[in-house]
N, CA, C and O atoms as a GROMACS GRO file, in nm:
protein
  568
    1MET      N    1   0.084  -0.118   0.000
    1MET     CA    2   0.000   0.000   0.000
    1MET      C    3   0.088   0.124   0.000
    1MET      O    4   0.169   0.143   0.091
    2PRO      N    5   0.074   0.209  -0.101
    2PRO     CA    6   0.153   0.333  -0.105
    2PRO      C    7   0.113   0.428   0.009
    2PRO      O    8  -0.002   0.433   0.051
    3LYS      N    9   0.212   0.502   0.057
    3LYS     CA   10   0.190   0.598   0.165
    3LYS      C   11   0.230   0.737   0.115
    3LYS      O   12   0.332   0.753   0.049
    4TYR      N   13   0.148   0.836   0.149
    4TYR     CA   14   0.171   0.972   0.104
    4TYR      C   15   0.166   1.068   0.223
    4TYR      O   16   0.090   1.050   0.318
    5PHE      N   17   0.249   1.170   0.214
    5PHE     CA   18   0.233   1.288   0.299
    5PHE      C   19   0.150   1.386   0.218
    5PHE      O   20   0.178   1.410   0.101
    6LEU      N   21   0.048   1.442   0.280
    6LEU     CA   22  -0.035   1.544   0.217
    6LEU      C   23  -0.009   1.677   0.287
    6LEU      O   24  -0.004   1.683   0.410
    7THR      N   25   0.007   1.782   0.210
    7THR     CA   26   0.014   1.917   0.267
    7THR      C   27  -0.125   1.977   0.251
    7THR      O   28  -0.180   1.982   0.141
    8ILE      N   29  -0.180   2.021   0.363
    8ILE     CA   30  -0.320   2.060   0.370
    8ILE      C   31  -0.332   2.203   0.422
    8ILE      O   32  -0.252   2.248   0.503
    9GLU      N   33  -0.434   2.273   0.374
    9GLU     CA   34  -0.469   2.401   0.436
    9GLU      C   35  -0.620   2.407   0.448
    9GLU      O   36  -0.693   2.349   0.368
   10TYR      N   37  -0.666   2.478   0.552
   10TYR     CA   38  -0.810   2.487   0.570
   10TYR      C   39  -0.849   2.609   0.652
   10TYR      O   40  -0.772   2.661   0.732
   11ASP      N   41  -0.972   2.651   0.627
   11ASP     CA   42  -1.036   2.757   0.702
   11ASP      C   43  -1.118   2.685   0.809
   11ASP      O   44  -1.216   2.617   0.777
   12GLY      N   45  -1.080   2.700   0.933
   12GLY     CA   46  -1.141   2.622   1.040
   12GLY      C   47  -1.271   2.674   1.096
   12GLY      O   48  -1.325   2.615   1.190
   13ARG      N   49  -1.323   2.785   1.041
   13ARG     CA   50  -1.444   2.844   1.099
   13ARG      C   51  -1.562   2.750   1.103
   13ARG      O   52  -1.644   2.759   1.195
   14CYS      N   53  -1.574   2.660   1.007
   14CYS     CA   54  -1.692   2.574   1.004
   14CYS      C   55  -1.663   2.432   1.058
   14CYS      O   56  -1.743   2.341   1.039
   15PHE      N   57  -1.549   2.416   1.124
   15PHE     CA   58  -1.513   2.283   1.175
   15PHE      C   59  -1.502   2.282   1.327
   15PHE      O   60  -1.469   2.384   1.389
   16ALA      N   61  -1.529   2.167   1.386
   16ALA     CA   62  -1.515   2.147   1.530
   16ALA      C   63  -1.372   2.106   1.564
   16ALA      O   64  -1.347   2.050   1.671
   17GLY      N   65  -1.280   2.132   1.473
   17GLY     CA   66  -1.140   2.098   1.494
   17GLY      C   67  -1.091   2.000   1.390
   17GLY      O   68  -1.164   1.966   1.296
   18TRP      N   69  -0.967   1.953   1.406
   18TRP     CA   70  -0.907   1.858   1.313
   18TRP      C   71  -0.964   1.719   1.334
   18TRP      O   72  -1.013   1.657   1.239
   19GLN      N   73  -0.958   1.669   1.456
   19GLN     CA   74  -0.984   1.528   1.485
   19GLN      C   75  -1.131   1.491   1.477
   19GLN      O   76  -1.219   1.564   1.522
   20ARG      N   77  -1.155   1.374   1.417
   20ARG     CA   78  -1.291   1.321   1.401
   20ARG      C   79  -1.364   1.318   1.535
   20ARG      O   80  -1.309   1.274   1.636
   21GLN      N   81  -1.490   1.367   1.535
   21GLN     CA   82  -1.574   1.368   1.654
   21GLN      C   83  -1.716   1.330   1.612
   21GLN      O   84  -1.765   1.380   1.511
   22PRO      N   85  -1.781   1.244   1.687
   22PRO     CA   86  -1.917   1.203   1.650
   22PRO      C   87  -2.012   1.323   1.641
   22PRO      O   88  -2.020   1.404   1.733
   23GLY      N   89  -2.083   1.332   1.531
   23GLY     CA   90  -2.185   1.434   1.514
   23GLY      C   91  -2.133   1.575   1.490
   23GLY      O   92  -2.212   1.670   1.489
   24GLN      N   93  -2.002   1.592   1.470
   24GLN     CA   94  -1.943   1.724   1.448
   24GLN      C   95  -1.865   1.724   1.316
   24GLN      O   96  -1.800   1.624   1.284
   25PRO      N   97  -1.870   1.832   1.240
   25PRO     CA   98  -1.790   1.838   1.118
   25PRO      C   99  -1.642   1.863   1.153
   25PRO      O  100  -1.610   1.958   1.224
   26THR      N  101  -1.555   1.778   1.103
   26THR     CA  102  -1.412   1.794   1.129
   26THR      C  103  -1.333   1.786   0.999
   26THR      O  104  -1.381   1.731   0.900
   27VAL      N  105  -1.214   1.840   1.001
   27VAL     CA  106  -1.129   1.840   0.883
   27VAL      C  107  -1.090   1.697   0.847
   27VAL      O  108  -1.098   1.657   0.730
   28GLN      N  109  -1.049   1.620   0.945
   28GLN     CA  110  -1.008   1.481   0.921
   28GLN      C  111  -1.120   1.402   0.852
   28GLN      O  112  -1.096   1.331   0.754
   29GLU      N  113  -1.241   1.416   0.901
   29GLU     CA  114  -1.355   1.345   0.844
   29GLU      C  115  -1.382   1.388   0.699
   29GLU      O  116  -1.412   1.304   0.614
   30HIS      N  117  -1.373   1.518   0.671
   30HIS     CA  118  -1.398   1.566   0.535
   30HIS      C  119  -1.294   1.510   0.437
   30HIS      O  120  -1.328   1.473   0.324
   31ILE      N  121  -1.169   1.503   0.480
   31ILE     CA  122  -1.066   1.448   0.391
   31ILE      C  123  -1.087   1.298   0.372
   31ILE      O  124  -1.073   1.248   0.261
   32GLU      N  125  -1.121   1.227   0.478
   32GLU     CA  126  -1.147   1.083   0.466
   32GLU      C  127  -1.266   1.057   0.375
   32GLU      O  128  -1.265   0.961   0.298
   33ASN      N  129  -1.370   1.142   0.383
   33ASN     CA  130  -1.485   1.128   0.293
   33ASN      C  131  -1.445   1.155   0.148
   33ASN      O  132  -1.497   1.091   0.056
   34ALA      N  133  -1.353   1.248   0.125
   34ALA     CA  134  -1.305   1.276  -0.011
   34ALA      C  135  -1.232   1.154  -0.066
   34ALA      O  136  -1.246   1.122  -0.184
   35PHE      N  137  -1.155   1.085   0.018
   35PHE     CA  138  -1.090   0.962  -0.026
   35PHE      C  139  -1.193   0.857  -0.068
   35PHE      O  140  -1.175   0.790  -0.169
   36CYS      N  141  -1.301   0.843   0.009
   36CYS     CA  142  -1.409   0.750  -0.029
   36CYS      C  143  -1.467   0.788  -0.165
   36CYS      O  144  -1.496   0.702  -0.247
   37ALA      N  145  -1.484   0.918  -0.187
   37ALA     CA  146  -1.543   0.965  -0.312
   37ALA      C  147  -1.455   0.935  -0.433
   37ALA      O  148  -1.505   0.926  -0.545
   38ILE      N  149  -1.323   0.918  -0.413
   38ILE     CA  150  -1.235   0.886  -0.526
   38ILE      C  151  -1.204   0.736  -0.532
   38ILE      O  152  -1.114   0.692  -0.604
   39GLY      N  153  -1.280   0.657  -0.454
   39GLY     CA  154  -1.267   0.512  -0.462
   39GLY      C  155  -1.167   0.450  -0.365
   39GLY      O  156  -1.137   0.331  -0.375
   40GLU      N  157  -1.116   0.529  -0.272
   40GLU     CA  158  -1.023   0.477  -0.170
   40GLU      C  159  -1.102   0.461  -0.040
   40GLU      O  160  -1.126   0.558   0.033
   41GLN      N  161  -1.143   0.337  -0.012
   41GLN     CA  162  -1.227   0.311   0.104
   41GLN      C  163  -1.144   0.291   0.231
   41GLN      O  164  -1.029   0.245   0.224
   42ASN      N  165  -1.201   0.325   0.344
   42ASN     CA  166  -1.141   0.301   0.476
   42ASN      C  167  -1.002   0.364   0.494
   42ASN      O  168  -0.917   0.307   0.562
   43VAL      N  169  -0.980   0.479   0.434
   43VAL     CA  170  -0.854   0.550   0.450
   43VAL      C  171  -0.859   0.630   0.580
   43VAL      O  172  -0.956   0.702   0.606
   44LEU      N  173  -0.755   0.616   0.660
   44LEU     CA  174  -0.743   0.694   0.782
   44LEU      C  175  -0.638   0.802   0.758
   44LEU      O  176  -0.528   0.774   0.709
   45VAL      N  177  -0.671   0.925   0.794
   45VAL     CA  178  -0.580   1.037   0.776
   45VAL      C  179  -0.519   1.070   0.912
   45VAL      O  180  -0.591   1.098   1.008
   46TYR      N  181  -0.386   1.067   0.919
   46TYR     CA  182  -0.314   1.096   1.043
   46TYR      C  183  -0.244   1.230   1.031
   46TYR      O  184  -0.152   1.245   0.950
   47GLY      N  185  -0.287   1.327   1.110
   47GLY     CA  186  -0.228   1.460   1.104
   47GLY      C  187  -0.102   1.473   1.187
   47GLY      O  188  -0.082   1.399   1.283
   48ALA      N  189  -0.019   1.568   1.150
   48ALA     CA  190   0.103   1.598   1.227
   48ALA      C  191   0.066   1.660   1.362
   48ALA      O  192   0.147   1.660   1.454
   49GLY      N  193  -0.053   1.712   1.372
   49GLY     CA  194  -0.101   1.773   1.495
   49GLY      C  195  -0.251   1.789   1.483
   49GLY      O  196  -0.313   1.738   1.390
   50ARG      N  197  -0.308   1.859   1.579
   50ARG     CA  198  -0.452   1.882   1.576
   50ARG      C  199  -0.477   2.031   1.596
   50ARG      O  200  -0.394   2.103   1.652
   51THR      N  201  -0.592   2.075   1.550
   51THR     CA  202  -0.633   2.213   1.577
   51THR      C  203  -0.768   2.210   1.645
   51THR      O  204  -0.845   2.115   1.630
   52ASP      N  205  -0.797   2.315   1.719
   52ASP     CA  206  -0.924   2.328   1.788
   52ASP      C  207  -1.030   2.382   1.693
   52ASP      O  208  -1.001   2.418   1.579
   53ALA      N  209  -1.152   2.389   1.741
   53ALA     CA  210  -1.262   2.445   1.664
   53ALA      C  211  -1.230   2.587   1.622
   53ALA      O  212  -1.181   2.667   1.701
   54GLY      N  213  -1.257   2.617   1.495
   54GLY     CA  214  -1.240   2.752   1.443
   54GLY      C  215  -1.098   2.791   1.406
   54GLY      O  216  -1.076   2.903   1.360
   55VAL      N  217  -1.002   2.701   1.425
   55VAL     CA  218  -0.862   2.734   1.398
   55VAL      C  219  -0.827   2.694   1.254
   55VAL      O  220  -0.866   2.588   1.207
   56HIS      N  221  -0.754   2.782   1.185
   56HIS     CA  222  -0.714   2.759   1.047
   56HIS      C  223  -0.577   2.693   1.042
   56HIS      O  224  -0.504   2.693   1.140
   57ALA      N  225  -0.544   2.638   0.926
   57ALA     CA  226  -0.410   2.579   0.910
   57ALA      C  227  -0.359   2.603   0.768
   57ALA      O  228  -0.434   2.597   0.670
   58TRP      N  229  -0.229   2.630   0.761
   58TRP     CA  230  -0.157   2.639   0.635
   58TRP      C  231  -0.040   2.542   0.646
   58TRP      O  232   0.028   2.537   0.749
   59ASN      N  233  -0.017   2.468   0.542
   59ASN     CA  234   0.096   2.375   0.539
   59ASN      C  235   0.093   2.270   0.649
   59ASN      O  236   0.197   2.229   0.700
   60MET      N  237  -0.025   2.225   0.686
   60MET     CA  238  -0.036   2.114   0.782
   60MET      C  239  -0.007   1.986   0.705
   60MET      O  240  -0.048   1.970   0.590
   61VAL      N  241   0.063   1.895   0.768
   61VAL     CA  242   0.099   1.770   0.701
   61VAL      C  243   0.023   1.655   0.767
   61VAL      O  244   0.006   1.650   0.888
   62ALA      N  245  -0.022   1.564   0.683
   62ALA     CA  246  -0.088   1.442   0.729
   62ALA      C  247  -0.037   1.327   0.643
   62ALA      O  248   0.014   1.348   0.533
   63HIS      N  249  -0.050   1.204   0.694
   63HIS     CA  250  -0.013   1.091   0.609
   63HIS      C  251  -0.132   0.997   0.593
   63HIS      O  252  -0.220   0.988   0.678
   64VAL      N  253  -0.130   0.927   0.480
   64VAL     CA  254  -0.234   0.830   0.447
   64VAL      C  255  -0.172   0.711   0.377
   64VAL      O  256  -0.071   0.724   0.308
   65LYS      N  257  -0.233   0.595   0.396
   65LYS     CA  258  -0.201   0.477   0.316
   65LYS      C  259  -0.322   0.448   0.230
   65LYS      O  260  -0.435   0.449   0.278
   66VAL      N  261  -0.299   0.424   0.101
   66VAL     CA  262  -0.408   0.400   0.008
   66VAL      C  263  -0.383   0.272  -0.070
   66VAL      O  264  -0.271   0.221  -0.073
   67GLU      N  265  -0.486   0.220  -0.133
   67GLU     CA  266  -0.475   0.095  -0.210
   67GLU      C  267  -0.402   0.115  -0.342
   67GLU      O  268  -0.320   0.032  -0.382
   68ARG      N  269  -0.433   0.224  -0.409
   68ARG     CA  270  -0.385   0.248  -0.544
   68ARG      C  271  -0.265   0.343  -0.544
   68ARG      O  272  -0.258   0.433  -0.461
   69ALA      N  273  -0.174   0.323  -0.636
   69ALA     CA  274  -0.061   0.416  -0.653
   69ALA      C  275  -0.109   0.536  -0.734
   69ALA      O  276  -0.146   0.522  -0.851
   70TRP      N  277  -0.109   0.653  -0.672
   70TRP     CA  278  -0.154   0.775  -0.737
   70TRP      C  279  -0.033   0.860  -0.778
   70TRP      O  280   0.071   0.858  -0.712
   71SER      N  281  -0.049   0.932  -0.885
   71SER     CA  282   0.050   1.033  -0.922
   71SER      C  283   0.042   1.142  -0.816
   71SER      O  284  -0.066   1.179  -0.772
   72VAL      N  285   0.158   1.196  -0.776
   72VAL     CA  286   0.157   1.302  -0.674
   72VAL      C  287   0.093   1.430  -0.728
   72VAL      O  288   0.057   1.518  -0.650
   73ARG      N  289   0.078   1.440  -0.856
   73ARG     CA  290   0.008   1.555  -0.916
   73ARG      C  291  -0.143   1.531  -0.916
   73ARG      O  292  -0.220   1.623  -0.890
   74LYS      N  293  -0.185   1.406  -0.945
   74LYS     CA  294  -0.328   1.379  -0.959
   74LYS      C  295  -0.401   1.358  -0.826
   74LYS      O  296  -0.521   1.388  -0.817
   75LEU      N  297  -0.332   1.309  -0.725
   75LEU     CA  298  -0.401   1.284  -0.597
   75LEU      C  299  -0.460   1.413  -0.538
   75LEU      O  300  -0.578   1.412  -0.501
   76PRO      N  301  -0.384   1.523  -0.528
   76PRO     CA  302  -0.446   1.646  -0.476
   76PRO      C  303  -0.561   1.695  -0.564
   76PRO      O  304  -0.662   1.744  -0.512
   77LEU      N  305  -0.547   1.684  -0.694
   77LEU     CA  306  -0.654   1.728  -0.784
   77LEU      C  307  -0.782   1.648  -0.761
   77LEU      O  308  -0.891   1.704  -0.755
   78ALA      N  309  -0.767   1.517  -0.748
   78ALA     CA  310  -0.884   1.431  -0.726
   78ALA      C  311  -0.951   1.463  -0.593
   78ALA      O  312  -1.074   1.473  -0.587
   79LEU      N  313  -0.873   1.478  -0.489
   79LEU     CA  314  -0.930   1.509  -0.358
   79LEU      C  315  -0.994   1.647  -0.356
   79LEU      O  316  -1.104   1.665  -0.303
   80ASN      N  317  -0.926   1.745  -0.415
   80ASN     CA  318  -0.979   1.882  -0.416
   80ASN      C  319  -1.110   1.893  -0.493
   80ASN      O  320  -1.191   1.981  -0.465
   81ALA      N  321  -1.132   1.805  -0.589
   81ALA     CA  322  -1.259   1.805  -0.663
   81ALA      C  323  -1.376   1.778  -0.568
   81ALA      O  324  -1.490   1.815  -0.597
   82HIS      N  325  -1.348   1.712  -0.455
   82HIS     CA  326  -1.454   1.681  -0.358
   82HIS      C  327  -1.446   1.768  -0.233
   82HIS      O  328  -1.536   1.763  -0.149
   83LEU      N  329  -1.342   1.846  -0.220
   83LEU     CA  330  -1.325   1.932  -0.102
   83LEU      C  331  -1.346   2.079  -0.131
   83LEU      O  332  -1.350   2.159  -0.038
   84ASN      N  333  -1.359   2.117  -0.257
   84ASN     CA  334  -1.355   2.260  -0.294
   84ASN      C  335  -1.464   2.344  -0.231
   84ASN      O  336  -1.447   2.466  -0.221
   85ARG      N  337  -1.571   2.287  -0.188
   85ARG     CA  338  -1.677   2.366  -0.125
   85ARG      C  339  -1.680   2.345   0.026
   85ARG      O  340  -1.775   2.386   0.092
   86GLN      N  341  -1.578   2.282   0.078
   86GLN     CA  342  -1.577   2.250   0.221
   86GLN      C  343  -1.464   2.319   0.296
   86GLN      O  344  -1.429   2.276   0.406
   87ASN      N  345  -1.406   2.423   0.239
   87ASN     CA  346  -1.302   2.503   0.305
   87ASN      C  347  -1.175   2.426   0.339
   87ASN      O  348  -1.103   2.462   0.432
   88VAL      N  349  -1.148   2.321   0.263
   88VAL     CA  350  -1.026   2.241   0.281
   88VAL      C  351  -0.959   2.226   0.145
   88VAL      O  352  -1.027   2.205   0.045
   89GLY      N  353  -0.828   2.237   0.142
   89GLY     CA  354  -0.754   2.216   0.017
   89GLY      C  355  -0.632   2.130   0.040
   89GLY      O  356  -0.562   2.145   0.140
   90ILE      N  357  -0.606   2.040  -0.053
   90ILE     CA  358  -0.484   1.960  -0.050
   90ILE      C  359  -0.386   2.032  -0.143
   90ILE      O  360  -0.409   2.040  -0.264
   91VAL      N  361  -0.278   2.084  -0.086
   91VAL     CA  362  -0.182   2.163  -0.161
   91VAL      C  363  -0.089   2.073  -0.242
   91VAL      O  364  -0.059   2.102  -0.357
   92SER      N  365  -0.044   1.964  -0.181
   92SER     CA  366   0.048   1.874  -0.250
   92SER      C  367   0.045   1.735  -0.186
   92SER      O  368  -0.006   1.716  -0.075
   93ALA      N  369   0.101   1.640  -0.259
   93ALA     CA  370   0.116   1.503  -0.209
   93ALA      C  371   0.258   1.458  -0.240
   93ALA      O  372   0.313   1.492  -0.344
   94HIS      N  373   0.316   1.381  -0.148
   94HIS     CA  374   0.451   1.328  -0.166
   94HIS      C  375   0.451   1.182  -0.127
   94HIS      O  376   0.406   1.146  -0.018
   95LEU      N  377   0.502   1.097  -0.215
   95LEU     CA  378   0.516   0.955  -0.184
   95LEU      C  379   0.626   0.939  -0.080
   95LEU      O  380   0.735   0.994  -0.097
   96VAL      N  381   0.599   0.865   0.027
   96VAL     CA  382   0.697   0.847   0.134
   96VAL      C  383   0.711   0.698   0.168
   96VAL      O  384   0.632   0.615   0.122
   97SER      N  385   0.811   0.667   0.246
   97SER     CA  386   0.832   0.528   0.288
   97SER      C  387   0.723   0.486   0.386
   97SER      O  388   0.658   0.570   0.447
   98ASN      N  389   0.705   0.357   0.401
   98ASN     CA  390   0.604   0.306   0.493
   98ASN      C  391   0.634   0.341   0.638
   98ASN      O  392   0.544   0.341   0.722
   99GLU      N  393   0.759   0.372   0.669
   99GLU     CA  394   0.796   0.408   0.806
   99GLU      C  395   0.770   0.555   0.838
   99GLU      O  396   0.768   0.592   0.955
  100ALA      N  397   0.749   0.638   0.738
  100ALA     CA  398   0.729   0.782   0.759
  100ALA      C  399   0.600   0.806   0.837
  100ALA      O  400   0.500   0.739   0.817
  101HIS      N  401   0.606   0.904   0.928
  101HIS     CA  402   0.490   0.937   1.011
  101HIS      C  403   0.478   1.089   1.021
  101HIS      O  404   0.574   1.157   1.060
  102ALA      N  405   0.362   1.142   0.987
  102ALA     CA  406   0.343   1.288   0.984
  102ALA      C  407   0.368   1.352   1.120
  102ALA      O  408   0.427   1.460   1.126
  103ARG      N  409   0.327   1.289   1.225
  103ARG     CA  410   0.344   1.350   1.358
  103ARG      C  411   0.486   1.332   1.412
  103ARG      O  412   0.549   1.428   1.457
  104PHE      N  413   0.536   1.209   1.407
  104PHE     CA  414   0.664   1.179   1.471
  104PHE      C  415   0.785   1.222   1.388
  104PHE      O  416   0.895   1.236   1.443
  105ASP      N  417   0.768   1.242   1.258
  105ASP     CA  418   0.880   1.285   1.173
  105ASP      C  419   0.880   1.435   1.147
  105ASP      O  420   0.964   1.484   1.072
  106ALA      N  421   0.788   1.508   1.207
  106ALA     CA  422   0.784   1.654   1.188
  106ALA      C  423   0.911   1.715   1.248
  106ALA      O  424   0.953   1.678   1.358
  107ILE      N  425   0.972   1.808   1.176
  107ILE     CA  426   1.094   1.872   1.225
  107ILE      C  427   1.059   2.000   1.303
  107ILE      O  428   1.132   2.038   1.394
  108CYS      N  429   0.950   2.063   1.268
  108CYS     CA  430   0.911   2.183   1.343
  108CYS      C  431   0.760   2.206   1.327
  108CYS      O  432   0.695   2.151   1.238
  109ARG      N  433   0.710   2.288   1.414
  109ARG     CA  434   0.572   2.333   1.408
  109ARG      C  435   0.575   2.482   1.440
  109ARG      O  436   0.653   2.526   1.525
  110SER      N  437   0.491   2.557   1.374
  110SER     CA  438   0.484   2.700   1.408
  110SER      C  439   0.338   2.742   1.411
  110SER      O  440   0.253   2.686   1.343
  111TYR      N  441   0.313   2.844   1.491
  111TYR     CA  442   0.177   2.893   1.511
  111TYR      C  443   0.177   3.044   1.491
  111TYR      O  444   0.271   3.113   1.532
  112VAL      N  445   0.073   3.095   1.429
  112VAL     CA  446   0.059   3.238   1.406
  112VAL      C  447  -0.074   3.281   1.467
  112VAL      O  448  -0.179   3.222   1.440
  113TYR      N  449  -0.067   3.383   1.549
  113TYR     CA  450  -0.187   3.439   1.609
  113TYR      C  451  -0.206   3.578   1.552
  113TYR      O  452  -0.114   3.660   1.556
  114VAL      N  453  -0.325   3.606   1.498
  114VAL     CA  454  -0.350   3.735   1.435
  114VAL      C  455  -0.451   3.812   1.518
  114VAL      O  456  -0.564   3.769   1.538
  115PHE      N  457  -0.406   3.927   1.567
  115PHE     CA  458  -0.493   4.018   1.641
  115PHE      C  459  -0.477   4.156   1.580
  115PHE      O  460  -0.365   4.202   1.557
  116LEU      N  461  -0.588   4.222   1.554
  116LEU     CA  462  -0.582   4.360   1.506
  116LEU      C  463  -0.610   4.451   1.623
  116LEU      O  464  -0.715   4.440   1.687
  117ASP      N  465  -0.520   4.540   1.652
  117ASP     CA  466  -0.538   4.632   1.763
  117ASP      C  467  -0.594   4.763   1.708
  117ASP      O  468  -0.527   4.866   1.704
  118ARG      N  469  -0.718   4.755   1.668
  118ARG     CA  470  -0.787   4.873   1.616
  118ARG      C  471  -0.936   4.846   1.624
  118ARG      O  472  -0.979   4.735   1.656
  119GLY      N  473  -1.015   4.947   1.596
  119GLY     CA  474  -1.159   4.935   1.610
  119GLY      C  475  -1.232   4.875   1.491
  119GLY      O  476  -1.351   4.845   1.501
  120ALA      N  477  -1.163   4.857   1.378
  120ALA     CA  478  -1.231   4.808   1.258
  120ALA      C  479  -1.162   4.681   1.208
  120ALA      O  480  -1.039   4.671   1.211
  121PRO      N  481  -1.240   4.585   1.161
  121PRO     CA  482  -1.180   4.464   1.106
  121PRO      C  483  -1.117   4.491   0.970
  121PRO      O  484  -1.147   4.591   0.905
  122SER      N  485  -1.030   4.404   0.928
  122SER     CA  486  -0.967   4.415   0.796
  122SER      C  487  -1.043   4.332   0.695
  122SER      O  488  -1.081   4.218   0.725
  123PRO      N  489  -1.067   4.385   0.575
  123PRO     CA  490  -1.133   4.304   0.473
  123PRO      C  491  -1.042   4.192   0.423
  123PRO      O  492  -1.090   4.098   0.360
  124PHE      N  493  -0.912   4.200   0.452
  124PHE     CA  494  -0.818   4.099   0.407
  124PHE      C  495  -0.808   3.981   0.503
  124PHE      O  496  -0.760   3.874   0.467
  125THR      N  497  -0.853   4.002   0.624
  125THR     CA  498  -0.852   3.894   0.724
  125THR      C  499  -0.985   3.894   0.798
  125THR      O  500  -0.989   3.932   0.915
  126PRO      N  501  -1.092   3.854   0.732
  126PRO     CA  502  -1.223   3.859   0.797
  126PRO      C  503  -1.233   3.768   0.918
  126PRO      O  504  -1.323   3.784   1.000
  127TRP      N  505  -1.143   3.672   0.930
  127TRP     CA  506  -1.145   3.578   1.041
  127TRP      C  507  -1.060   3.624   1.158
  127TRP      O  508  -1.053   3.555   1.260
  128SER      N  509  -0.994   3.741   1.146
  128SER     CA  510  -0.907   3.788   1.254
  128SER      C  511  -0.990   3.846   1.369
  128SER      O  512  -1.109   3.873   1.354
  129CYS      N  513  -0.925   3.863   1.479
  129CYS     CA  514  -0.989   3.913   1.599
  129CYS      C  515  -0.949   4.058   1.622
  129CYS      O  516  -0.830   4.090   1.623
  130VAL      N  517  -1.044   4.146   1.641
  130VAL     CA  518  -1.015   4.286   1.668
  130VAL      C  519  -1.013   4.304   1.820
  130VAL      O  520  -1.110   4.272   1.889
  131VAL      N  521  -0.901   4.354   1.870
  131VAL     CA  522  -0.885   4.370   2.015
  131VAL      C  523  -0.836   4.510   2.047
  131VAL      O  524  -0.750   4.563   1.977
  132ALA      N  525  -0.888   4.568   2.149
  132ALA     CA  526  -0.834   4.694   2.201
  132ALA      C  527  -0.769   4.658   2.334
  132ALA      O  528  -0.838   4.639   2.434
  133SER      N  529  -0.639   4.649   2.335
  133SER     CA  530  -0.566   4.603   2.452
  133SER      C  531  -0.489   4.717   2.517
  133SER      O  532  -0.426   4.797   2.448
  134PRO      N  533  -0.494   4.726   2.650
  134PRO     CA  534  -0.414   4.829   2.716
  134PRO      C  535  -0.264   4.802   2.703
  134PRO      O  536  -0.183   4.891   2.726
  135HIS      N  537  -0.227   4.679   2.666
  135HIS     CA  538  -0.086   4.642   2.653
  135HIS      C  539  -0.038   4.642   2.508
  135HIS      O  540   0.076   4.604   2.481
  136ALA      N  541  -0.122   4.682   2.416
  136ALA     CA  542  -0.087   4.676   2.275
  136ALA      C  543   0.034   4.762   2.242
  136ALA      O  544   0.116   4.724   2.158
  137GLU      N  545   0.046   4.877   2.306
  137GLU     CA  546   0.157   4.967   2.279
  137GLU      C  547   0.290   4.901   2.312
  137GLU      O  548   0.387   4.915   2.237
  138CYS      N  549   0.297   4.829   2.424
  138CYS     CA  550   0.422   4.765   2.461
  138CYS      C  551   0.454   4.649   2.365
  138CYS      O  552   0.570   4.618   2.342
  139CYS      N  553   0.353   4.586   2.310
  139CYS     CA  554   0.376   4.478   2.215
  139CYS      C  555   0.438   4.533   2.085
  139CYS      O  556   0.522   4.467   2.024
  140ARG      N  557   0.397   4.650   2.044
  140ARG     CA  558   0.451   4.709   1.922
  140ARG      C  559   0.598   4.744   1.937
  140ARG      O  560   0.674   4.735   1.841
  141HIS      N  561   0.638   4.783   2.054
  141HIS     CA  562   0.775   4.831   2.075
  141HIS      C  563   0.864   4.729   2.142
  141HIS      O  564   0.986   4.747   2.149
  142GLY      N  565   0.805   4.622   2.191
  142GLY     CA  566   0.884   4.530   2.269
  142GLY      C  567   0.931   4.412   2.195
  142GLY      O  568   0.999   4.326   2.252
   0.00000   0.00000   0.00000
């Protein structure tokens, strides 16, 4: 069974987080359903980490084992055809060894928190949080 690392990005506003949860929409479940839609049954998606409800991700890595050998160009296209309206995108796929693990082989993880310290939201980041903080001035200079 071929194994792939998938690079994933998603808008987490409509998800209860990464990990599958009964009765809740999750990123993991949507990707697994996309695999079913392309004829890959019972695929489990293992993420390098998890995100909470409403949290977005760029360049998140997950691994999957599938029955069929897919072209690394065609696998993301096939999955995205079923994910395009669900706020999830598969950016790329890479064939890896059977020993590779998205979580345990990760070399780094980084997190970005976006806060706007002003009274109006930005049209470029509609998902950002507008905060008026008494400590904002020290954050700018510190």
